[in-house]
N, C-alpha and C positions, 0 to 999 in steps of 0.2 A: 215456499214451505218445504222443509225437508222431511223425508220419510224415515222412519226408524228401521225399515226393511232394506237390506242391501240388495243390489241388483242380482247378485248370485243367488241369494236366498229366494228372491221372487221367481227367478227362472227355474230353480229346483222345484218350488211349489207348483208353478204353472205346468211344468212337464209332468209332475205326478198327477195333477188334476186332469190334464189332457189325456193321459192314459186311461182314465176311468170314464170318459165321456161315452155315452151310448149313442150310436148312430141310429137314426130311424130305419126301420126295416126295409123301406123301399130303396134306400141308398145302398144297402148291402145285397140286394138281389140283382141278378143278371138275367137277361132273357135270352134263351137259346133262339137264334135266328131261324134255325131249321124247323124246330118243333113248336116254337112259340111258348114253351114252358119256362117258368121262372125257377130259380134255385138260389139258396143262400150261399154266400161266399164267406168262408171263415178266414179272418185275418189274424195273424199273430205278429207281435212286435217284440223286439228285444231291446232292453235298456242296459247300457254298460255303466250306468251311474254306480259309483262305489266299487267298481271292478278295477283291478290293476294287475299287471303281469310284468315279468322282467323282459319278455320278448314278444314280438307279434305272434309267433307260433303258439306261445302259451295263451295269449289273448284269444286266438282263434279257437283253441281247445275249450276255453271257458265259455265262449259264445255257443259253440256246438253243444256243450252241456246244458245250457239254458234252453236251446232249441229242442233238445231231447225231452225236456220237461213240458214243452208245448204240444208235442205229438199226440198225447191222449185226447186233445181237443180237436184233432183232425183238421189242422189249418190247410187252406188252399194256397195261401200266400203268407210267407213270413218276411217281414221287413226288418232289415238291420240298419243300425245307425251309420252315418257317413264315416268313412275311413276308420271304422271301429278297430281294425287290426293294429292301428298305430296310435290310438287314443288310450291313455292310461298306462302306457308302458314306461318302464323306468329309463330305458335308453333313449338317446336322441337319434333321429333319422333325418335324412334329406329327401326331398321330393323325388329325386331321381332314383333313390334306393327303394322307395315305397311303391313306385310305379312298376307294373308287371305286364308282360304279354299275357293275353288271356287265351287259354286257361293257364294259370300260374299258381304259385304256392298259396296265395290267399283265396282265390276263387275256387280252385279244384275241390277242396273239402266240402264246399257248399254245393257244388254241382253234384257231387256224390250223395250228399245228404238229401238234396231235392229228388234225385232219381230213386233213392232207397225209399223215401217216405211219400213219393208221388205228390209233391207239392212244388210251388214256385218259391224261390228265394230271391229277394232283392238284396244284392250284395254290392253296395257302393264301394268302389276302390279306385285308385289311380291306375290308368291304363297307359302302357307304353306302346306307341304305334309308330313305326318307321323312325325310331330314335327320338320321338317327341312325346311329352307327357300330355 
């Protein structure tokens, strides 16, 4: 039996739904090992769905703009999508061009953002180490 919903449409709807799922409070609490007290951990996520840019630098600036909108919610951790800097850009790239030594042009703006806003940023990217990706 064939479905009238395309795989792409299903994944778009599933990702929108997943972004609105509420986690039970006990999953979002951490316990301080020293004092034994609990505290909530605020998580922020960024979606690049419907975002496009001519270059990775432009995409990075767009993502930083979205992250600025999250700051009023005082996130402890902000999670970015995998290889977001090279997704949705109009140019083509090769893996060796996307990989960087850390810190590099993709990671550095997010290191600065995290330091400025006192939060952690999960910034997935390709890493170049000793000539290997």
